[in-house]
C-alpha positions in Angstrom: 70.6 23.0 -15.2 66.8 23.4 -14.4 64.9 26.0 -12.2 63.2 24.7 -9.2 60.9 27.8 -8.1 59.1 27.6 -4.7 56.6 30.1 -4.1 54.9 30.3 -0.8 52.5 32.6 1.4 49.6 32.6 3.4 46.2 31.8 2.0 44.9 34.5 -0.5 48.1 36.2 -1.2 48.3 35.3 -4.7 50.5 32.3 -5.1 48.5 30.4 -7.4 47.6 33.4 -9.8 51.3 34.5 -9.7 52.4 30.9 -10.5 50.1 30.5 -13.4 51.1 33.8 -14.8 54.8 33.1 -14.4 54.3 29.8 -16.2 53.2 31.5 -19.2 56.5 33.5 -19.2 59.0 30.6 -18.9 60.0 28.1 -21.2 59.4 24.4 -21.0 57.5 25.0 -17.7 55.7 22.9 -15.4 53.4 23.9 -12.4 52.4 22.3 -9.3 49.8 23.9 -6.9 50.2 22.4 -3.3 46.3 23.0 -3.1 45.9 20.2 -5.6 47.5 17.6 -3.2 45.0 18.7 -0.6 42.0 18.9 -2.7 39.9 16.4 -0.4 36.4 16.2 0.7 36.1 16.2 3.5 39.3 18.4 4.4 41.0 16.3 7.0 44.2 17.3 8.6 45.9 14.7 10.5 49.7 13.0 10.8 48.6 10.5 8.0 47.1 12.8 5.6 49.9 15.4 6.1 52.5 12.6 5.5 50.7 11.5 2.4 50.3 15.1 0.9 54.3 15.6 1.4 54.9 12.2 -0.3 52.7 13.2 -3.2 54.4 16.6 -3.5 57.8 15.0 -3.5 56.8 12.2 -5.8 55.6 14.8 -8.5 58.4 17.2 -8.0 61.3 14.6 -8.3 59.3 13.4 -11.6 59.2 16.7 -12.9 62.9 17.3 -12.2 63.7 14.0 -13.8 61.8 14.7 -16.9 64.0 16.0 -19.6 60.8 18.0 -21.1 61.0 20.6 -18.3 63.5 23.4 -17.6 61.4 25.2 -15.2 59.4 23.7 -12.2 57.2 26.0 -10.3 55.6 24.6 -6.9 53.5 27.2 -4.8 52.2 26.0 -1.6 51.3 27.9 1.8 54.3 25.9 3.4 53.9 28.3 6.5 57.1 27.0 8.4 60.7 26.6 7.6 60.4 23.0 8.7 57.8 22.2 6.1 59.9 23.7 3.3 63.2 21.8 4.6 61.5 18.6 4.7 60.2 18.8 1.2 63.6 20.1 0.0 65.4 17.2 1.9 63.2 14.5 -0.4 64.1 16.1 -3.9 66.9 15.2 -6.3 67.9 19.0 -6.5 71.6 18.3 -7.6 71.0 19.5 -11.2 68.7 22.3 -10.1 69.0 26.2 -9.2 66.5 26.7 -6.4 64.7 29.9 -6.0 62.4 30.3 -2.7 60.1 33.2 -2.8 57.5 34.2 -0.2 54.6 36.4 -1.3 54.1 38.8 1.6 51.7 41.9 2.2 50.3 44.3 4.7 47.3 43.0 6.7 45.0 45.4 5.1 46.0 44.3 1.4 45.6 40.6 2.5 42.0 41.1 3.6 41.1 42.9 0.6 42.6 40.2 -1.6 40.5 37.7 0.5 37.3 39.7 0.7 37.3 40.1 -3.2 37.6 36.0 -3.2 34.9 35.7 -0.9 32.6 38.0 -3.0 33.4 35.8 -6.2 32.6 32.5 -4.2 36.4 31.3 -4.3 36.9 31.4 -0.7 34.9 31.0 2.6 34.9 33.9 5.3 36.8 32.0 7.8 39.9 32.2 5.7 40.7 35.7 6.8 40.9 34.4 10.5 43.2 31.5 9.5 45.4 33.4 7.1 46.1 36.7 9.0 47.7 35.0 12.0 50.4 33.1 9.5 51.3 36.1 7.6 54.2 37.0 10.0 55.6 33.6 9.5 56.8 34.3 6.1 59.2 37.3 7.3 61.3 34.8 9.1 61.7 32.1 6.3 65.0 31.6 4.4 63.2 33.0 1.4 63.3 36.0 -0.8 60.5 38.1 0.0 58.2 40.0 -2.3 55.9 42.5 -1.0 52.6 42.2 -3.2 50.7 44.9 -1.3 50.7 47.2 -4.4 51.7 44.7 -7.3 49.4 43.1 -9.6 49.6 39.6 -10.3 51.5 40.2 -13.5 53.9 42.5 -12.0 54.8 39.8 -9.4 55.3 37.2 -11.9 57.4 39.4 -13.8 59.6 40.3 -10.8 60.1 36.6 -10.3 60.8 35.9 -13.9 63.3 38.6 -13.9 65.1 37.1 -10.8 65.3 33.8 -12.6 66.6 35.2 -15.8 69.2 37.1 -13.8 70.3 34.0 -12.0 71.1 33.4 -8.2 71.9 36.5 -6.2 75.4 35.1 -4.9 76.6 34.8 -8.7 75.6 38.5 -9.5 
């Protein structure tokens, strides 16, 4: 049985950093960042590009699932609505996977502080704050396990997720 780990959250909350840290903690692990599938210039969001990105994500995830070399598959992406997550999941061959879905959430002040650090380092542009903050509330409403990262380091967040995966699904406890 493989572990398929979805990590979502608004821009700047720490999905990529947490996923990279988690990848170091899990055996035979592969990591797909949804941002890689949106890395285009110019950045164009249309029905056509959205469809292409979802197709690319599901193609890659299904290949990782089918590959015997991987026990753990981490996928992080903004996925700001339940509909997006459900669409991706509906296209995956997950019959041999234990699915874990985590939303990284935090206080507005913590999110602003995290993004401000990224802006200072040249990783993000200032407009990300105005785009990220309104989406924060969406994650509290999704069918995921919430992790409040307001006062957690990246390593602490990854350790929490790793511990949950080692424990197994909640309903089996």
